[in-house]
N, C-alpha and C positions, 0 to 999 in steps of 0.2 A: 504494500500500500504506500509506503514512504517513497519508494522509487517512482511509482505512478504519480504521486503528488508533486514530485520534483521534475517531472518531464518538461514542463514549461520553463523551469529555471535552467535546465540543461540546454534547452533550445536557445535561451538568451546567450549563454556562454558560446555555443556553436556559432552564433551570429557574429561573433567577434567582440561583443561587449565584455568589459571586465565586470564580473559579478561577485559580490560579497554576500554570502549567505550568513545571516546572523541567527544562531540557534539559541533559543532561550530554554533552559532546562532546570529541573529540580532533581533531587536524589532519585526519584522514581523513573527518571528518563536517562539514566546512565547507559543503558544498553543502546539507546538511540544514538547517543554521542559516539559510541564505538562503531555502530553500523555506518554512520556517515563518513567514516574514514575512506570509504571507497570513492568518494567524490573529491578527494584532496587534489587531484590533478585537473579537475574540471572547473572549479571555482574556489575563490578564497572563502575560508570558513572562520567564523568567530563564534566562540561559545561563551555564553554569559549565564551565570546562575541567576534565577529569578529573584529580584529584590522584593521581599515580602512586604516592605513598607509601601510598595506601590499597589498592594492588594494581590491576592493569589489568582485572580481571574485573568482572562485573556487580555483585557485592557491593561492590567499590570504587567503582563509579559511584554506587551508592545512597548510600554513606557521604559521597561528595562532594556529593550533592544535599541531604541531610537538613538541613544548617544553613539552607537557603533555604526550608524548608517551614514552614507555620503551619496549625494546625487539623488536622482529619483528613487523612490522607495516602493517596493511591492510587498504586500502582505499575502503570503502564501502559507496556508495552514496545512499541517501534515496529514490531516484526516480528510481533506478535500481533494477530489480527483475530477479534473476537467477532461471530457472525452467527446468523441464524435465529431460531426461536421463543425468546422469553425474553430476547433480547439488547437490545432497545430499553429504555433506562432501567435496565439491569442494574448499571451502575456507581453510579448514584444510589441504587438500592436497597441496594447493598453498603455505601455510605457511611452510609446510615440505620441499617443493622444494627450498625455498629461501636459505636454508643451503647449497644447491648444487650450484645454479646458481646466488644467490644474489637477483634476481628479479623473480617473476612469475606473471602470469595473469590467471584469469578465463575468457575464451573467447568463443564466438559463431561465427561460420562460417557465412559469409554474402557476397553476391555478388552485392546487390542492391546499385548502386552508391549514390542514394539519402539518404539511411540510413547511409552509410559510411561517407558521408559529415557531418553528425550530431553527430558522435561518435568518440571515440578514436580508430582510424583505425589501423589495424595490417596486416602485410604480414607474414603469417604463413608458415613454412616449416615443413612437416610431418617427424617425426623421427621413430625409432623403437618402442619406448614406449610412447613418448610424442612429442608434436609439439614444435617448437622453433620460437620465434619472430625474423624475419630477419630485419624488419623495422617497425617503429611505428610513428604515428603523430596524433595530436588531430584535429579533424574536417577538414580533407584535402579538399582544393578547387578542387584538381584533385585526385579522389580516385582510379584511375587505378593503378593496381599493388597490391592493398590491397584486402584481401579475408576474413577478420574477424574483430571483434571489441572486446574490453575488457569490462567486467562488474565489475570486482574487481581486485585490484592490491595488491600484497604482496611484501614486501621488508625487507631486514635485517636492524637492527638498525643502522649499520654503513653507509648504503646507503640512509636511510630515508630522509636525508636533500635534496636529489634530487627529492623527490616525487612531489613537485610542477611543475617540468619540464614536468611531464607526461601530464599535462592538460594546459600548457602554450602555446599559439599560437606562432609558430616560434621557439620554443626551440628544441634543439636536444634531442629527447626522450631517456631516460635511459633504455627503454624497449627492445632495440635491444639486442638479446642474451637471453632474458628471456624465461623461460619454460612457455608453454601455456597449460593449462588444458581446453580442449574443452568440453563445455556442449551443450545440445540440443537447449536451447533458453535463450536469455537475452532480456528483455523488458525495455526500457527507457521510463517512463511515461511522460517525458518532450519533447519527439520528436513528430513530426507531423505524423510519421509512426510508425508501431510496431505491 
């Protein structure tokens, strides 16, 4: 599963970009740290122990990682796999879009309310060439009005400090106005559906 979730990151490195993978871990993830050694020749890796003063949740992990980032930043979660039509090169395309919009997401269309309650829900509006995020929230109690969810997020270096707000409950999501690159399928292996 980890290899599948990193496919888009490997594609970035193959495109010629210098890629730094910042891995946030705790004591329960030491096997993951060992496993990632296989990527040492593919991209730079930085390992940082999660600072519990930032909270133990995902937004705390993101805040722990941010000081280790440079340039545009992509949030790629180890339990999310992007696949199917439109997935090859989707992260590279998302990173190219941040120069235009500041934020971009790799998203999949979804209408199932149960799935949307478990994900970073998006309300997408179709455009001429790409879709745009009209509204976004993480794991909404009421998913009506949402028609997609994100699998990866890309942001400019200047806006990266707001990345934790993407996954923080009750925060105003900075994803409104983001470019959305729609792929065929995104699977979250930590959800009860998928």
